[in-house]
C-alpha positions as CSV (number, residue, x, y, z in Angstrom):
1,T,-14.9,12.4,-3.7
2,N,-12.5,10.3,-2.0
3,Y,-10.7,9.2,-5.1
4,G,-8.5,11.0,-7.5
5,A,-9.8,9.5,-10.8
6,L,-12.5,7.0,-11.7
7,V,-11.6,4.3,-14.4
8,T,-14.7,2.4,-15.4
9,V,-14.7,-0.8,-17.6
10,G,-18.2,-1.9,-18.7
11,G,-17.4,-5.5,-19.4
12,T,-14.4,-7.5,-18.2
13,L,-10.9,-6.3,-17.6
14,T,-8.5,-8.8,-18.0
15,I,-4.8,-8.3,-17.0
16,A,-2.8,-10.9,-18.9
17,S,0.7,-12.6,-17.6
18,N,3.7,-9.9,-17.9
19,A,0.9,-7.2,-18.1
20,W,0.9,-4.5,-15.2
21,V,-1.4,-1.6,-14.3
22,Y,0.6,1.2,-12.4
23,P,-1.8,3.1,-10.3
24,V,-0.2,6.5,-9.3
25,S,-1.4,8.7,-6.2
26,H,-0.7,12.3,-6.0
27,R,2.5,12.7,-4.2
28,Q,1.3,15.7,-1.9
29,D,-2.6,15.1,-1.5
30,G,-2.8,11.2,-2.1
31,G,-5.5,11.3,-4.4
32,S,-5.5,7.9,-6.0
33,P,-7.3,6.1,-8.9
34,R,-10.5,3.8,-8.3
35,F,-11.1,1.0,-10.8
36,R,-14.6,-0.1,-11.2
37,T,-15.7,-2.9,-13.6
38,E,-18.3,-5.7,-14.1
39,Q,-15.6,-8.5,-14.0
40,M,-12.0,-8.8,-13.7
41,T,-9.6,-11.6,-14.3
42,I,-5.8,-11.2,-13.2
43,E,-3.4,-13.8,-14.4
44,A,-0.3,-15.1,-12.8
45,G,2.7,-13.0,-13.5
46,G,0.7,-9.9,-14.1
47,G,-1.4,-7.3,-11.7
48,F,-1.5,-4.0,-10.2
49,D,1.6,-2.6,-8.8
50,A,1.5,0.7,-6.7
51,T,5.0,0.2,-5.1
52,K,6.6,3.7,-4.2
53,R,3.6,5.5,-5.9
54,G,1.9,6.7,-2.7
55,F,2.7,10.2,-0.6
56,G,6.1,11.6,-1.4
57,S,9.2,11.8,0.7
58,G,11.0,14.8,1.8
59,N,12.9,16.3,-1.2
60,T,15.3,18.5,0.7
61,S,18.0,17.5,3.3
62,M,16.1,16.3,6.6
63,A,12.9,17.4,5.5
64,N,9.5,15.9,6.5
65,G,7.8,13.3,4.2
66,Y,4.0,13.8,2.9
67,G,0.9,12.1,4.2
68,P,-0.9,11.7,7.3
69,G,1.8,9.3,8.6
70,A,4.8,11.0,7.4
71,G,8.3,10.8,8.8
72,I,9.3,13.5,10.8
73,K,12.8,15.1,10.5
74,G,15.2,15.0,13.2
75,F,17.8,17.8,14.4
76,T,20.8,15.9,15.2
77,Y,21.6,12.8,12.9
78,G,20.5,12.7,9.3
79,Y,19.3,9.2,8.9
80,G,15.8,10.0,8.7
81,A,12.6,8.3,10.0
82,G,10.2,5.8,8.2
83,G,6.5,6.7,7.1
84,G,3.5,5.1,8.8
85,Y,0.0,4.1,7.7
86,G,-1.5,0.5,8.9
87,G,1.6,0.3,11.3
88,R,3.8,3.1,12.5
89,G,6.9,4.1,10.9
90,G,10.3,3.5,12.4
91,D,12.2,6.0,14.3
92,G,15.7,6.5,13.2
93,Y,18.9,6.5,15.3
94,P,18.4,8.8,18.2
95,G,18.1,12.4,16.9
96,S,17.2,11.2,13.4
97,G,13.5,11.7,13.6
98,T,10.2,10.1,14.5
99,G,8.5,7.5,12.5
100,G,5.1,8.4,11.1
101,V,1.8,7.7,13.0
102,T,-0.9,5.1,11.7
103,Y,-4.2,6.6,10.2
104,G,-7.4,5.4,8.6
105,T,-9.3,2.1,9.7
106,S,-8.6,-1.4,9.0
107,N,-11.9,-2.3,7.1
108,V,-12.7,0.6,5.1
109,F,-10.1,2.9,3.7
110,A,-9.1,4.8,0.6
111,D,-5.6,6.1,1.2
112,A,-2.2,5.6,0.3
113,G,1.1,5.2,2.4
114,S,2.9,7.9,3.7
115,G,6.5,9.1,2.8
116,A,9.6,9.1,5.0
117,S,11.6,12.0,6.0
118,A,14.7,12.9,4.1
119,S,18.1,12.0,5.1
120,S,21.0,14.3,5.1
121,S,22.1,12.8,1.6
122,G,18.9,12.7,-0.2
123,P,15.1,11.9,-0.3
124,G,13.8,9.0,1.9
125,G,11.4,6.5,0.3
126,Y,7.8,7.1,-1.1
127,G,5.0,5.6,0.4
128,G,3.2,2.6,-1.3
129,G,0.3,3.8,-3.4
130,L,-3.3,2.5,-3.4
131,V,-4.7,-0.5,-5.3
132,R,-8.4,0.0,-5.3
133,L,-10.7,-2.5,-7.2
134,E,-14.6,-2.5,-7.2
135,V,-15.9,-5.6,-9.2
136,N,-19.5,-5.9,-9.5
137,D,-19.5,-9.8,-10.2
138,T,-16.4,-12.0,-10.3
139,L,-12.9,-11.2,-9.5
140,T,-10.4,-13.9,-10.7
141,L,-7.2,-13.5,-8.8
142,R,-4.2,-15.5,-10.1
143,G,-1.7,-12.7,-10.1
144,A,-0.5,-10.1,-7.8
145,L,-1.8,-6.9,-6.1
146,V,1.2,-4.9,-4.8
147,A,1.5,-1.6,-2.9
148,N,4.9,-1.7,-1.1
149,G,6.7,1.4,0.3
150,E,9.8,2.3,-1.2
151,N,13.3,1.3,0.1
152,Y,15.9,3.7,0.8
153,P,17.2,5.1,-2.4
154,Y,20.2,6.9,-1.8
155,P,23.8,5.5,-1.0
156,F,26.3,7.4,1.0
157,T,29.8,7.8,-0.4
158,G,32.1,5.0,1.0
159,G,29.5,2.3,0.4
160,E,27.5,2.9,3.7
161,F,23.9,3.4,2.8
162,I,21.9,6.2,4.6
163,G,18.2,6.8,4.3
164,C,14.8,5.5,5.4
165,G,11.8,3.6,3.9
166,G,8.1,4.6,3.0
167,A,5.3,2.9,4.5
168,G,3.3,0.3,2.8
169,G,0.3,1.5,0.9
170,G,-3.3,0.2,0.6
171,I,-5.0,-2.6,-1.3
172,N,-8.9,-2.4,-1.2
173,V,-10.9,-5.0,-3.0
174,E,-14.8,-5.2,-3.0
175,C,-16.1,-7.9,-5.4
176,Y,-19.1,-10.3,-5.2
177,R,-17.3,-13.5,-6.1
178,L,-13.6,-14.0,-5.4
179,V,-12.2,-17.1,-7.4
180,G,-8.9,-18.2,-8.6
181,S,-5.7,-19.7,-6.9
182,G,-2.2,-18.4,-5.9
183,G,-3.0,-14.9,-5.7
184,R,-0.6,-12.4,-3.8
185,L,-1.3,-9.4,-2.1
186,R,1.5,-7.2,-0.6
187,A,1.7,-4.0,1.2
188,N,5.0,-4.2,2.9
189,G,7.0,-1.2,4.3
190,G,10.2,0.0,2.9
191,Y,13.5,-1.0,4.3
192,A,16.0,1.4,5.7
193,S,19.7,1.7,6.2
194,P,20.9,0.3,9.6
195,N,20.5,3.5,11.3
196,G,17.5,4.8,9.3
197,G,13.8,4.3,10.2
198,P,11.9,1.8,8.1
199,G,8.5,2.1,6.9
200,G,5.4,0.5,8.7
201,G,3.4,-2.1,7.0
202,G,0.1,-0.8,4.8
203,R,-3.4,-2.0,4.8
204,I,-5.2,-4.8,2.8
205,G,-9.0,-5.1,3.0
206,V,-10.9,-7.7,0.9
207,W,-14.9,-7.7,0.6
208,R,-16.6,-10.4,-0.9
209,A,-19.8,-12.2,-0.7
210,F,-18.7,-15.5,-2.0
211,D,-15.1,-16.8,-1.6
212,Q,-13.9,-19.6,-3.8
213,S,-10.4,-18.5,-4.0
214,S,-7.3,-20.7,-2.8
215,G,-3.8,-20.4,-1.9
216,L,-4.0,-16.6,-1.6
217,T,-1.5,-15.0,0.6
218,T,-1.2,-11.5,2.2
219,S,1.7,-9.5,3.6
220,V,1.9,-6.1,5.5
221,D,5.3,-6.5,7.1
222,P,7.3,-3.4,8.1
223,G,10.8,-2.8,6.6
224,S,14.0,-3.6,8.3
225,G,16.3,-1.0,9.7
226,Y,17.0,0.7,13.0
227,T,15.0,-1.1,15.6
228,A,16.7,-0.2,19.0
229,A,13.7,2.2,19.7
230,G,10.3,3.0,18.2
231,A,10.6,0.1,15.7
232,A,8.2,0.2,12.8
233,A,5.1,-2.0,13.1
234,T,3.2,-4.4,11.1
235,G,0.1,-3.2,9.1
236,T,-3.5,-4.6,9.1
237,V,-5.3,-7.3,7.0
238,Y,-9.2,-7.4,7.0
239,W,-11.4,-9.9,5.5
240,G,-15.0,-8.4,5.2
241,A,-18.4,-10.2,4.1
242,M,-20.4,-8.4,1.5
243,P,-24.2,-8.8,1.6
244,I,-25.8,-11.4,-0.5
245,R,-27.9,-10.0,-3.1
246,E,-31.7,-10.2,-3.0
247,Q,-33.2,-12.4,-5.7
248,A,-36.6,-12.0,-7.1
249,I,-38.7,-15.1,-7.9
250,L,-41.5,-14.7,-10.3
251,V,-44.4,-17.2,-9.6
252,Q,-47.0,-17.8,-12.3
253,L,-50.4,-19.2,-11.4
254,F,-52.6,-20.9,-13.9
Protein backbone atom coordinates (compact mmCIF):
# COMPACT_ATOMS: atom_id res chain seq x y z
CA THR A 1 0.00 0.00 0.00
CA ASN A 2 0.98 3.65 -0.22
CA TYR A 3 0.23 4.27 3.45
CA GLY A 4 1.61 3.03 6.73
CA ALA A 5 -1.68 2.59 8.59
CA LEU A 6 -5.38 3.04 7.82
CA VAL A 7 -7.59 4.76 10.41
CA THR A 8 -11.29 4.37 9.56
CA VAL A 9 -14.20 6.09 11.34
CA GLY A 10 -17.61 4.91 10.19
CA GLY A 11 -19.58 8.04 11.12
CA THR A 12 -18.38 11.57 11.90
CA LEU A 13 -14.93 12.36 13.26
CA THR A 14 -14.98 15.60 15.26
CA ILE A 15 -11.80 17.37 16.37
CA ALA A 16 -12.83 19.85 19.07
CA SER A 17 -11.13 23.11 19.96
CA ASN A 18 -7.84 22.46 21.82
CA ALA A 19 -7.83 18.85 20.58
CA TRP A 20 -5.16 17.60 18.20
CA VAL A 21 -4.33 14.50 16.18
CA TYR A 22 -0.61 13.90 15.60
CA PRO A 23 0.09 11.73 12.50
CA VAL A 24 3.63 10.31 12.70
CA SER A 25 5.50 9.00 9.66
CA HIS A 26 8.20 6.36 9.83
CA ARG A 27 11.55 8.08 10.27
CA GLN A 28 13.34 6.07 7.56
CA ASP A 29 10.76 4.77 5.07
CA GLY A 30 8.15 7.53 5.40
CA GLY A 31 5.13 5.24 5.93
CA SER A 32 2.27 7.51 7.07
CA PRO A 33 -1.28 7.07 8.40
CA ARG A 34 -4.32 7.63 6.20
CA PHE A 35 -7.58 8.79 7.81
CA ARG A 36 -10.86 7.74 6.20
CA THR A 37 -14.29 8.80 7.47
CA GLU A 38 -17.82 9.58 6.31
CA GLN A 39 -17.84 13.15 7.66
CA MET A 40 -15.31 15.25 9.54
CA THR A 41 -15.51 18.46 11.56
CA ILE A 42 -12.39 20.33 12.69
CA GLU A 43 -13.16 23.18 15.05
CA ALA A 44 -11.12 26.38 15.42
CA GLY A 45 -8.23 25.87 17.81
CA GLY A 46 -7.86 22.19 16.96
CA GLY A 47 -6.78 20.02 14.05
CA PHE A 48 -4.08 17.71 12.72
CA ASP A 49 -0.43 18.50 13.42
CA ALA A 50 2.34 16.57 11.64
CA THR A 51 5.05 19.16 12.30
CA LYS A 52 8.53 17.54 12.42
CA ARG A 53 6.94 14.08 12.16
CA GLY A 54 8.23 13.14 8.70
CA PHE A 55 11.53 11.69 7.47
CA GLY A 56 14.34 11.92 9.99
CA SER A 57 17.52 13.95 9.90
CA GLY A 58 21.04 12.65 10.01
CA ASN A 59 21.69 11.52 13.58
CA THR A 60 25.46 11.60 13.63
CA SER A 61 27.86 14.43 12.91
CA MET A 62 27.40 15.69 9.33
CA ALA A 63 25.39 12.61 8.22
CA ASN A 64 22.81 12.74 5.42
CA GLY A 65 19.13 13.03 6.27
CA TYR A 66 16.43 10.52 5.30
CA GLY A 67 13.91 10.64 2.47
CA PRO A 68 13.98 11.12 -1.32
CA GLY A 69 14.85 14.80 -0.83
CA ALA A 70 17.24 14.43 2.10
CA GLY A 71 19.82 17.10 2.78
CA ILE A 72 23.30 15.94 1.71
CA LYS A 73 26.23 16.37 4.07
CA GLY A 74 29.16 18.64 3.37
CA PHE A 75 32.85 17.93 3.72
CA THR A 76 34.39 21.22 4.84
CA TYR A 77 32.04 23.10 7.16
CA GLY A 78 29.46 21.61 9.48
CA TYR A 79 26.40 23.82 9.12
CA GLY A 80 24.36 21.27 7.15
CA ALA A 81 21.87 21.40 4.26
CA GLY A 82 18.06 21.55 4.31
CA GLY A 83 15.59 18.88 3.26
CA GLY A 84 13.48 19.14 0.11
CA TYR A 85 9.98 18.08 -0.96
CA GLY A 86 7.64 20.44 -2.85
CA GLY A 87 10.49 22.93 -3.06
CA ARG A 88 14.21 22.15 -3.00
CA GLY A 89 16.11 22.35 0.26
CA GLY A 90 18.63 25.10 0.80
CA ASP A 91 22.38 24.65 0.52
CA GLY A 92 24.46 25.51 3.54
CA TYR A 93 27.50 27.75 3.60
CA PRO A 94 29.86 26.59 0.80
CA GLY A 95 31.25 23.24 1.83
CA SER A 96 28.35 22.58 4.24
CA GLY A 97 26.28 20.38 1.93
CA THR A 98 23.65 20.39 -0.80
CA GLY A 99 19.95 20.94 -0.24
CA GLY A 100 17.56 18.08 -0.96
CA VAL A 101 15.76 17.73 -4.30
CA THR A 102 12.02 17.91 -5.00
CA TYR A 103 9.99 14.71 -5.50
CA GLY A 104 6.40 13.61 -6.04
CA THR A 105 3.76 15.54 -8.00
CA SER A 106 1.74 18.59 -7.05
CA ASN A 107 -1.72 17.09 -7.51
CA VAL A 108 -1.44 13.49 -6.25
CA PHE A 109 1.01 12.57 -3.49
CA ALA A 110 1.33 10.46 -0.37
CA ASP A 111 4.76 11.44 0.93
CA ALA A 112 6.23 13.08 4.00
CA GLY A 113 8.87 15.81 3.89
CA SER A 114 12.57 14.88 3.97
CA GLY A 115 15.03 15.51 6.76
CA ALA A 116 18.05 17.79 6.79
CA SER A 117 21.62 16.63 7.05
CA ALA A 118 23.26 16.79 10.45
CA SER A 119 25.53 19.62 11.44
CA SER A 120 28.86 19.12 13.17
CA SER A 121 27.17 19.72 16.55
CA GLY A 122 24.11 17.49 16.19
CA PRO A 123 21.12 16.43 14.06
CA GLY A 124 19.35 18.81 11.73
CA GLY A 125 15.59 19.20 11.48
CA TYR A 126 13.10 16.42 10.72
CA GLY A 127 10.84 16.83 7.73
CA GLY A 128 7.15 17.56 8.17
CA GLY A 129 4.90 14.51 8.18
CA LEU A 130 1.77 13.81 6.15
CA VAL A 131 -1.81 14.84 6.94
CA ARG A 132 -3.90 12.63 4.67
CA LEU A 133 -7.69 12.90 4.96
CA GLU A 134 -10.30 11.03 2.93
CA VAL A 135 -13.83 12.27 3.72
CA ASN A 136 -16.61 10.59 1.80
CA ASP A 137 -19.11 13.40 2.37
CA THR A 138 -18.57 16.76 4.13
CA LEU A 139 -15.40 18.20 5.65
CA THR A 140 -16.07 21.19 7.89
CA LEU A 141 -12.74 22.96 8.36
CA ARG A 142 -12.47 25.79 10.88
CA GLY A 143 -9.21 24.68 12.51
CA ALA A 144 -5.74 23.85 11.20
CA LEU A 145 -3.93 21.21 9.18
CA VAL A 146 -0.20 21.58 9.82
CA ALA A 147 2.84 19.69 8.47
CA ASN A 148 5.79 22.07 8.93
CA GLY A 149 9.41 20.97 8.83
CA GLU A 150 11.47 21.13 12.01
CA ASN A 151 13.58 24.18 12.74
CA TYR A 152 17.26 23.67 13.57
CA PRO A 153 17.23 22.11 17.06
CA TYR A 154 20.78 22.44 18.34
CA PRO A 155 22.53 25.56 19.71
CA PHE A 156 26.27 25.95 19.44
CA THR A 157 28.24 26.86 22.56
CA GLY A 158 28.62 30.58 22.92
CA GLY A 159 25.10 31.43 21.74
CA GLU A 160 25.61 31.05 17.98
CA PHE A 161 23.14 28.60 16.50
CA ILE A 162 24.31 25.99 14.05
CA GLY A 163 22.02 23.69 12.12
CA CYS A 164 19.57 23.33 9.24
CA GLY A 165 15.85 22.84 8.65
CA GLY A 166 13.66 19.94 7.53
CA ALA A 167 11.37 20.18 4.52
CA GLY A 168 7.69 20.99 4.86
CA GLY A 169 5.52 17.88 4.72
CA GLY A 170 2.33 17.03 2.87
CA ILE A 171 -1.36 17.89 3.36
CA ASN A 172 -3.57 15.76 1.12
CA VAL A 173 -7.33 16.26 1.45
CA GLU A 174 -10.09 14.53 -0.49
CA CYS A 175 -13.72 15.33 0.30
CA TYR A 176 -17.02 15.63 -1.53
CA ARG A 177 -18.03 18.92 0.08
CA LEU A 178 -15.71 21.45 1.76
CA VAL A 179 -17.34 23.92 4.16
CA GLY A 180 -16.32 26.10 7.10
CA SER A 181 -14.51 29.40 7.52
CA GLY A 182 -11.07 30.45 8.67
CA GLY A 183 -9.31 27.11 8.14
CA ARG A 184 -5.49 27.11 7.89
CA LEU A 185 -3.22 24.73 5.95
CA ARG A 186 0.52 25.00 6.61
CA ALA A 187 3.41 22.97 5.18
CA ASN A 188 6.37 25.32 5.61
CA GLY A 189 10.05 24.43 5.60
CA GLY A 190 12.07 24.64 8.81
CA TYR A 191 14.44 27.55 9.30
CA ALA A 192 18.18 27.21 9.76
CA SER A 193 21.07 29.03 11.36
CA PRO A 194 22.47 31.97 9.34
CA ASN A 195 24.97 29.62 7.65
CA GLY A 196 22.81 26.48 7.55
CA GLY A 197 20.51 25.32 4.76
CA PRO A 198 16.77 25.86 5.39
CA GLY A 199 14.05 23.39 4.47
CA GLY A 200 12.06 23.70 1.26
CA GLY A 201 8.29 24.12 1.29
CA GLY A 202 6.02 21.08 1.30
CA ARG A 203 2.94 20.14 -0.73
CA ILE A 204 -0.75 20.93 -0.21
CA GLY A 205 -3.41 19.29 -2.36
CA VAL A 206 -7.16 19.73 -1.83
CA TRP A 207 -9.69 17.80 -3.92
CA ARG A 208 -13.42 18.55 -3.61
CA ALA A 209 -16.57 18.45 -5.72
CA PHE A 210 -18.29 21.38 -3.97
CA ASP A 211 -16.44 24.19 -2.20
CA GLN A 212 -18.50 26.33 0.18
CA SER A 213 -15.59 27.29 2.43
CA SER A 214 -14.47 30.86 3.11
CA GLY A 215 -11.35 32.53 4.43
CA LEU A 216 -9.21 29.41 4.06
CA THR A 217 -5.46 30.16 3.86
CA THR A 218 -2.51 28.07 2.70
CA SER A 219 1.26 28.38 3.15
CA VAL A 220 4.19 26.35 1.73
CA ASP A 221 7.02 28.80 2.35
CA PRO A 222 10.68 27.77 2.62
CA GLY A 223 12.50 28.35 5.87
CA SER A 224 14.96 31.16 6.44
CA GLY A 225 18.70 30.62 6.60
CA TYR A 226 21.67 30.77 4.25
CA THR A 227 20.56 32.20 0.89
CA ALA A 228 23.72 33.30 -0.92
CA ALA A 229 23.57 30.26 -3.23
CA GLY A 230 21.20 27.35 -3.68
CA ALA A 231 18.39 28.94 -1.70
CA ALA A 232 15.45 26.86 -0.50
CA ALA A 233 12.32 27.08 -2.65
CA THR A 234 8.59 27.45 -2.13
CA GLY A 235 6.44 24.30 -2.22
CA THR A 236 3.24 23.64 -4.17
CA VAL A 237 -0.49 24.18 -3.60
CA TYR A 238 -3.02 22.40 -5.82
CA TRP A 239 -6.82 22.72 -5.92
CA GLY A 240 -8.51 19.83 -7.69
CA ALA A 241 -12.11 19.17 -8.71
CA MET A 242 -13.64 15.84 -7.70
CA PRO A 243 -16.28 14.43 -10.08
CA ILE A 244 -19.93 15.01 -9.22
CA ARG A 245 -21.60 11.81 -8.18
CA GLU A 246 -24.18 10.27 -10.46
CA GLN A 247 -27.76 10.38 -9.21
CA ALA A 248 -30.38 7.78 -9.95
CA ILE A 249 -33.95 9.04 -10.45
CA LEU A 250 -36.83 6.60 -10.15
CA VAL A 251 -39.82 7.50 -12.33
CA GLN A 252 -43.04 5.65 -11.65
CA LEU A 253 -45.61 5.47 -14.42
CA PHE A 254 -49.25 5.01 -13.44
